[in-house]
C-alpha positions in Angstrom: -2.2 -30.4 71.4 1.4 -30.7 70.2 4.2 -30.2 72.3 6.4 -26.8 72.1 9.8 -27.3 71.6 12.0 -26.6 73.4 14.1 -23.8 72.3 16.3 -20.6 74.0 13.9 -18.5 72.5 10.7 -19.9 74.5 12.9 -19.9 77.7 13.6 -16.2 77.6 9.9 -15.5 76.7 8.5 -17.3 79.3 11.0 -16.1 81.8 10.5 -12.2 80.4 6.8 -12.5 80.5 6.6 -14.3 84.2 8.5 -11.4 84.9 6.4 -8.9 83.1 9.9 -7.5 81.7 9.2 -5.2 78.1 11.4 -7.5 75.2 13.1 -3.0 75.1 14.0 -2.9 78.6 15.2 -6.6 78.4 17.2 -5.6 75.2 18.6 -2.5 75.9 22.1 -2.1 75.2 22.1 -5.8 74.0 19.8 -6.1 71.1 16.7 -4.2 69.5 13.1 -5.0 70.7 12.3 -6.7 66.9 15.4 -9.3 67.2 14.6 -10.7 70.6 10.5 -10.7 69.6 12.6 -13.0 66.7 14.4 -15.0 69.4 11.6 -15.7 70.7 9.2 -16.9 67.6 12.5 -18.9 66.9 12.6 -16.9 63.5 16.6 -16.4 64.8 18.4 -18.2 67.1 21.2 -16.0 69.2 24.5 -16.7 70.2 25.8 -18.5 73.4 26.9 -14.7 74.4 23.7 -12.9 73.9 21.6 -16.1 74.9 23.9 -15.5 78.5 23.2 -12.0 78.2 19.7 -11.6 78.3 19.3 -14.4 81.0 21.9 -13.0 82.9 20.0 -9.8 83.3 16.8 -11.7 84.0 18.1 -12.9 87.2 19.1 -16.7 86.1 22.7 -18.7 85.8 23.2 -19.1 82.7 25.0 -22.7 83.2 22.0 -24.4 84.3 21.0 -24.6 80.7 22.5 -26.1 77.8 21.6 -24.8 74.4 21.5 -26.5 71.2 21.8 -24.5 68.3 20.5 -27.5 65.6 18.6 -30.3 64.7 22.0 -32.0 64.3 23.5 -31.1 67.7 20.0 -32.4 68.9 20.3 -35.9 68.1 24.1 -35.8 69.1 23.1 -34.7 72.5 20.3 -37.3 72.6 22.8 -40.0 71.7 25.2 -38.9 74.2 22.5 -38.6 77.2 21.9 -43.0 75.5 25.5 -43.1 75.9 25.6 -42.5 79.2 22.5 -44.1 80.7 23.9 -47.4 79.0 28.0 -46.9 80.2 25.7 -45.9 84.1 23.8 -48.9 84.0 27.3 -50.5 83.4 28.8 -49.5 85.9 26.0 -50.2 88.4 26.6 -53.6 87.3 30.2 -53.7 87.4 29.9 -52.2 91.1 27.4 -54.8 92.5 29.1 -57.9 90.8 32.5 -56.9 92.7 30.6 -56.5 96.2 29.8 -60.7 95.8 
């Protein structure tokens, strides 16, 4: 089975459905139910302000999530994670060597 992409729209849909909140109620005053549906389907990407507002309305803490807006941003984030892992390994080695 193909793994579903992790997107802000998928996250919003998942939380909304688990809490049994309608699109109309969630989007009230923020966006239309149609726009929210497009976010959830991945046809549109909400900006950071909109994503935060929707998550907060559902009782989530937006700063717990990191949003990547494009494939290029995703690739950069993956490279950054790899570099951070390598740096942590080097720090651990340096710490172990200095104790000897």
